[in-house]
Backbone as XML, in Angstrom:
<?xml version="1.0"?>
<chain id="A" units="angstrom">
  <residue number="1" name="MET">
    <atom name="N" x="-0.117" y="13.892" z="8.636"/>
    <atom name="CA" x="-1.244" y="13.320" z="8.109"/>
    <atom name="C" x="-2.448" y="13.397" z="9.076"/>
  </residue>
  <residue number="2" name="ASP">
    <atom name="N" x="-3.570" y="13.674" z="8.379"/>
    <atom name="CA" x="-4.752" y="13.464" z="9.216"/>
    <atom name="C" x="-5.408" y="12.341" z="9.262"/>
  </residue>
  <residue number="3" name="ALA">
    <atom name="N" x="-6.820" y="12.205" z="9.844"/>
    <atom name="CA" x="-7.397" y="11.141" z="9.631"/>
    <atom name="C" x="-8.221" y="10.960" z="8.416"/>
  </residue>
  <residue number="4" name="PHE">
    <atom name="N" x="-8.434" y="12.080" z="7.616"/>
    <atom name="CA" x="-8.849" y="11.997" z="6.349"/>
    <atom name="C" x="-8.011" y="11.011" z="5.275"/>
  </residue>
  <residue number="5" name="ASP">
    <atom name="N" x="-6.413" y="11.484" z="5.648"/>
    <atom name="CA" x="-5.695" y="10.937" z="4.900"/>
    <atom name="C" x="-5.451" y="9.389" z="5.058"/>
  </residue>
  <residue number="6" name="ARG">
    <atom name="N" x="-5.390" y="9.228" z="6.513"/>
    <atom name="CA" x="-5.343" y="7.771" z="6.869"/>
    <atom name="C" x="-6.412" y="6.939" z="6.358"/>
  </residue>
  <residue number="7" name="PHE">
    <atom name="N" x="-7.849" y="7.492" z="6.464"/>
    <atom name="CA" x="-9.049" y="7.246" z="5.988"/>
    <atom name="C" x="-8.793" y="6.524" z="4.551"/>
  </residue>
  <residue number="8" name="TRP">
    <atom name="N" x="-8.281" y="7.420" z="3.507"/>
    <atom name="CA" x="-8.159" y="7.137" z="2.144"/>
    <atom name="C" x="-7.039" y="6.289" z="2.064"/>
  </residue>
  <residue number="9" name="GLN">
    <atom name="N" x="-6.046" y="6.207" z="2.625"/>
    <atom name="CA" x="-4.963" y="4.903" z="2.971"/>
    <atom name="C" x="-5.434" y="3.871" z="2.976"/>
  </residue>
  <residue number="10" name="TRP">
    <atom name="N" x="-6.711" y="3.624" z="3.947"/>
    <atom name="CA" x="-7.113" y="2.535" z="4.011"/>
    <atom name="C" x="-8.101" y="1.909" z="3.012"/>
  </residue>
  <residue number="11" name="ALA">
    <atom name="N" x="-8.784" y="3.057" z="2.782"/>
    <atom name="CA" x="-9.847" y="2.572" z="1.588"/>
    <atom name="C" x="-9.137" y="2.356" z="0.350"/>
  </residue>
  <residue number="12" name="ASN">
    <atom name="N" x="-7.893" y="2.852" z="-0.123"/>
    <atom name="CA" x="-7.353" y="2.356" z="-1.175"/>
    <atom name="C" x="-6.307" y="1.171" z="-1.297"/>
  </residue>
  <residue number="13" name="LYS">
    <atom name="N" x="-6.180" y="0.742" z="-0.036"/>
    <atom name="CA" x="-4.886" y="-0.058" z="0.495"/>
    <atom name="C" x="-5.403" y="-1.482" z="-0.340"/>
  </residue>
  <residue number="14" name="PRO">
    <atom name="N" x="-4.118" y="-2.195" z="-0.959"/>
    <atom name="CA" x="-4.423" y="-3.548" z="-1.171"/>
    <atom name="C" x="-5.073" y="-4.449" z="-0.566"/>
  </residue>
  <residue number="15" name="LEU">
    <atom name="N" x="-5.597" y="-5.640" z="-1.000"/>
    <atom name="CA" x="-6.668" y="-6.574" z="-0.638"/>
    <atom name="C" x="-5.762" y="-7.176" z="0.515"/>
  </residue>
  <residue number="16" name="GLU">
    <atom name="N" x="-4.515" y="-7.403" z="0.369"/>
    <atom name="CA" x="-3.717" y="-8.440" z="1.213"/>
    <atom name="C" x="-2.979" y="-7.485" z="2.576"/>
  </residue>
  <residue number="17" name="SER">
    <atom name="N" x="-3.276" y="-6.042" z="2.271"/>
    <atom name="CA" x="-3.096" y="-5.180" z="3.573"/>
    <atom name="C" x="-3.487" y="-5.567" z="4.876"/>
  </residue>
  <residue number="18" name="GLN">
    <atom name="N" x="-2.888" y="-5.330" z="6.210"/>
    <atom name="CA" x="-3.338" y="-5.609" z="7.264"/>
    <atom name="C" x="-3.664" y="-4.230" z="7.843"/>
  </residue>
  <residue number="19" name="GLN">
    <atom name="N" x="-3.959" y="-3.156" z="6.841"/>
    <atom name="CA" x="-3.896" y="-1.930" z="7.743"/>
    <atom name="C" x="-5.873" y="-2.000" z="7.899"/>
  </residue>
  <residue number="20" name="THR">
    <atom name="N" x="-6.028" y="-1.283" z="9.054"/>
    <atom name="CA" x="-7.275" y="-1.121" z="9.564"/>
    <atom name="C" x="-7.655" y="0.281" z="10.059"/>
  </residue>
  <residue number="21" name="ILE">
    <atom name="N" x="-8.925" y="0.612" z="10.281"/>
    <atom name="CA" x="-9.502" y="1.822" z="10.700"/>
    <atom name="C" x="-10.777" y="1.401" z="11.553"/>
  </residue>
  <residue number="22" name="PRO">
    <atom name="N" x="-10.659" y="2.024" z="12.689"/>
    <atom name="CA" x="-11.913" y="1.795" z="13.420"/>
    <atom name="C" x="-13.327" y="1.382" z="12.629"/>
  </residue>
  <residue number="23" name="ALA">
    <atom name="N" x="-13.915" y="0.499" z="12.844"/>
    <atom name="CA" x="-15.176" y="0.386" z="12.290"/>
    <atom name="C" x="-16.218" y="1.414" z="12.241"/>
  </residue>
  <residue number="24" name="GLU">
    <atom name="N" x="-16.132" y="1.976" z="13.447"/>
    <atom name="CA" x="-17.197" y="3.051" z="13.821"/>
    <atom name="C" x="-16.956" y="4.056" z="13.049"/>
  </residue>
  <residue number="25" name="LEU">
    <atom name="N" x="-15.781" y="4.383" z="12.520"/>
    <atom name="CA" x="-15.496" y="5.637" z="11.631"/>
    <atom name="C" x="-16.293" y="5.064" z="10.366"/>
  </residue>
  <residue number="26" name="PHE">
    <atom name="N" x="-16.053" y="4.046" z="9.546"/>
    <atom name="CA" x="-16.499" y="3.795" z="8.460"/>
    <atom name="C" x="-18.038" y="3.892" z="8.386"/>
  </residue>
  <residue number="27" name="ILE">
    <atom name="N" x="-18.777" y="3.391" z="9.313"/>
    <atom name="CA" x="-20.162" y="3.256" z="9.540"/>
    <atom name="C" x="-20.596" y="4.665" z="9.658"/>
  </residue>
  <residue number="28" name="GLU">
    <atom name="N" x="-20.153" y="5.455" z="10.790"/>
    <atom name="CA" x="-20.700" y="6.861" z="11.215"/>
    <atom name="C" x="-20.717" y="7.692" z="9.940"/>
  </residue>
  <residue number="29" name="LEU">
    <atom name="N" x="-19.793" y="7.558" z="8.667"/>
    <atom name="CA" x="-19.556" y="8.484" z="7.523"/>
    <atom name="C" x="-20.758" y="7.801" z="6.651"/>
  </residue>
  <residue number="30" name="ALA">
    <atom name="N" x="-21.318" y="8.971" z="6.169"/>
    <atom name="CA" x="-22.412" y="9.111" z="5.158"/>
    <atom name="C" x="-21.302" y="8.901" z="3.891"/>
  </residue>
  <residue number="31" name="PRO">
    <atom name="N" x="-21.495" y="8.029" z="2.609"/>
    <atom name="CA" x="-20.946" y="8.128" z="1.498"/>
    <atom name="C" x="-20.372" y="9.493" z="0.956"/>
  </residue>
  <residue number="32" name="GLU">
    <atom name="N" x="-21.345" y="10.165" z="1.217"/>
    <atom name="CA" x="-21.191" y="11.655" z="0.752"/>
    <atom name="C" x="-20.105" y="12.258" z="1.438"/>
  </residue>
  <residue number="33" name="ASP">
    <atom name="N" x="-20.140" y="12.023" z="2.641"/>
    <atom name="CA" x="-19.408" y="12.737" z="3.818"/>
    <atom name="C" x="-17.916" y="12.229" z="3.687"/>
  </residue>
  <residue number="34" name="ARG">
    <atom name="N" x="-17.875" y="11.147" z="2.855"/>
    <atom name="CA" x="-16.296" y="10.549" z="2.810"/>
    <atom name="C" x="-15.086" y="11.245" z="2.074"/>
  </residue>
  <residue number="35" name="ARG">
    <atom name="N" x="-15.625" y="12.001" z="1.437"/>
    <atom name="CA" x="-14.945" y="12.949" z="0.510"/>
    <atom name="C" x="-14.442" y="14.397" z="1.345"/>
  </residue>
  <residue number="36" name="ASP">
    <atom name="N" x="-15.103" y="14.694" z="2.128"/>
    <atom name="CA" x="-14.898" y="15.890" z="2.925"/>
    <atom name="C" x="-14.218" y="15.561" z="4.203"/>
  </residue>
  <residue number="37" name="ARG">
    <atom name="N" x="-13.229" y="16.562" z="3.750"/>
    <atom name="CA" x="-11.736" y="16.060" z="4.934"/>
    <atom name="C" x="-12.340" y="16.907" z="6.382"/>
  </residue>
  <residue number="38" name="ALA">
    <atom name="N" x="-12.831" y="17.541" z="6.730"/>
    <atom name="CA" x="-13.796" y="18.162" z="7.604"/>
    <atom name="C" x="-14.509" y="17.190" z="8.333"/>
  </residue>
  <residue number="39" name="ALA">
    <atom name="N" x="-15.541" y="16.745" z="7.457"/>
    <atom name="CA" x="-16.399" y="15.613" z="7.995"/>
    <atom name="C" x="-15.883" y="14.299" z="8.395"/>
  </residue>
  <residue number="40" name="VAL">
    <atom name="N" x="-14.730" y="13.800" z="7.881"/>
    <atom name="CA" x="-14.040" y="12.516" z="8.339"/>
    <atom name="C" x="-13.071" y="12.977" z="9.614"/>
  </residue>
  <residue number="41" name="ASN">
    <atom name="N" x="-12.657" y="14.203" z="9.766"/>
    <atom name="CA" x="-11.802" y="14.474" z="10.621"/>
    <atom name="C" x="-12.553" y="14.657" z="12.016"/>
  </residue>
  <residue number="42" name="GLN">
    <atom name="N" x="-13.745" y="15.224" z="11.908"/>
    <atom name="CA" x="-14.593" y="15.423" z="13.074"/>
    <atom name="C" x="-15.186" y="14.070" z="13.371"/>
  </residue>
  <residue number="43" name="ALA">
    <atom name="N" x="-15.528" y="13.236" z="12.524"/>
    <atom name="CA" x="-16.126" y="11.923" z="12.837"/>
    <atom name="C" x="-15.085" y="11.231" z="13.554"/>
  </residue>
  <residue number="44" name="ALA">
    <atom name="N" x="-13.917" y="11.287" z="12.915"/>
    <atom name="CA" x="-12.648" y="10.300" z="13.735"/>
    <atom name="C" x="-12.411" y="10.853" z="15.016"/>
  </residue>
  <residue number="45" name="ALA">
    <atom name="N" x="-12.704" y="12.272" z="15.507"/>
    <atom name="CA" x="-12.629" y="12.940" z="16.733"/>
    <atom name="C" x="-13.511" y="12.308" z="17.812"/>
  </residue>
  <residue number="46" name="ARG">
    <atom name="N" x="-14.445" y="11.852" z="17.264"/>
    <atom name="CA" x="-15.550" y="11.475" z="18.110"/>
    <atom name="C" x="-15.644" y="9.726" z="18.128"/>
  </residue>
  <residue number="47" name="VAL">
    <atom name="N" x="-14.757" y="8.957" z="17.520"/>
    <atom name="CA" x="-14.480" y="7.729" z="17.614"/>
    <atom name="C" x="-13.362" y="7.276" z="17.923"/>
  </residue>
  <residue number="48" name="PRO">
    <atom name="N" x="-13.060" y="6.471" z="19.286"/>
    <atom name="CA" x="-12.041" y="6.106" z="19.664"/>
    <atom name="C" x="-10.987" y="5.360" z="18.667"/>
  </residue>
  <residue number="49" name="ASP">
    <atom name="N" x="-9.567" y="5.514" z="18.811"/>
    <atom name="CA" x="-8.985" y="4.832" z="17.961"/>
    <atom name="C" x="-7.909" y="3.638" z="18.872"/>
  </residue>
  <residue number="50" name="PRO">
    <atom name="N" x="-8.525" y="2.569" z="18.682"/>
    <atom name="CA" x="-7.640" y="1.512" z="19.533"/>
    <atom name="C" x="-6.171" y="1.483" z="19.214"/>
  </residue>
  <residue number="51" name="GLN">
    <atom name="N" x="-5.549" y="2.261" z="18.302"/>
    <atom name="CA" x="-4.218" y="2.220" z="18.207"/>
    <atom name="C" x="-3.203" y="3.235" z="18.643"/>
  </residue>
  <residue number="52" name="ARG">
    <atom name="N" x="-4.059" y="4.187" z="19.531"/>
    <atom name="CA" x="-3.481" y="5.208" z="20.212"/>
    <atom name="C" x="-3.839" y="4.955" z="21.503"/>
  </residue>
</chain>
């Protein structure tokens, strides 16, 4: 599972879920880039993940 898959798991999670992603990742991605696997993975590589 790559950052793109984790991003979309988060985006489609139920409201009561505690699943998170770094806020910087969401902010860094333009809406049109959120469906581009390479763009999401590149952005994730630049943003530190506090869970790692």
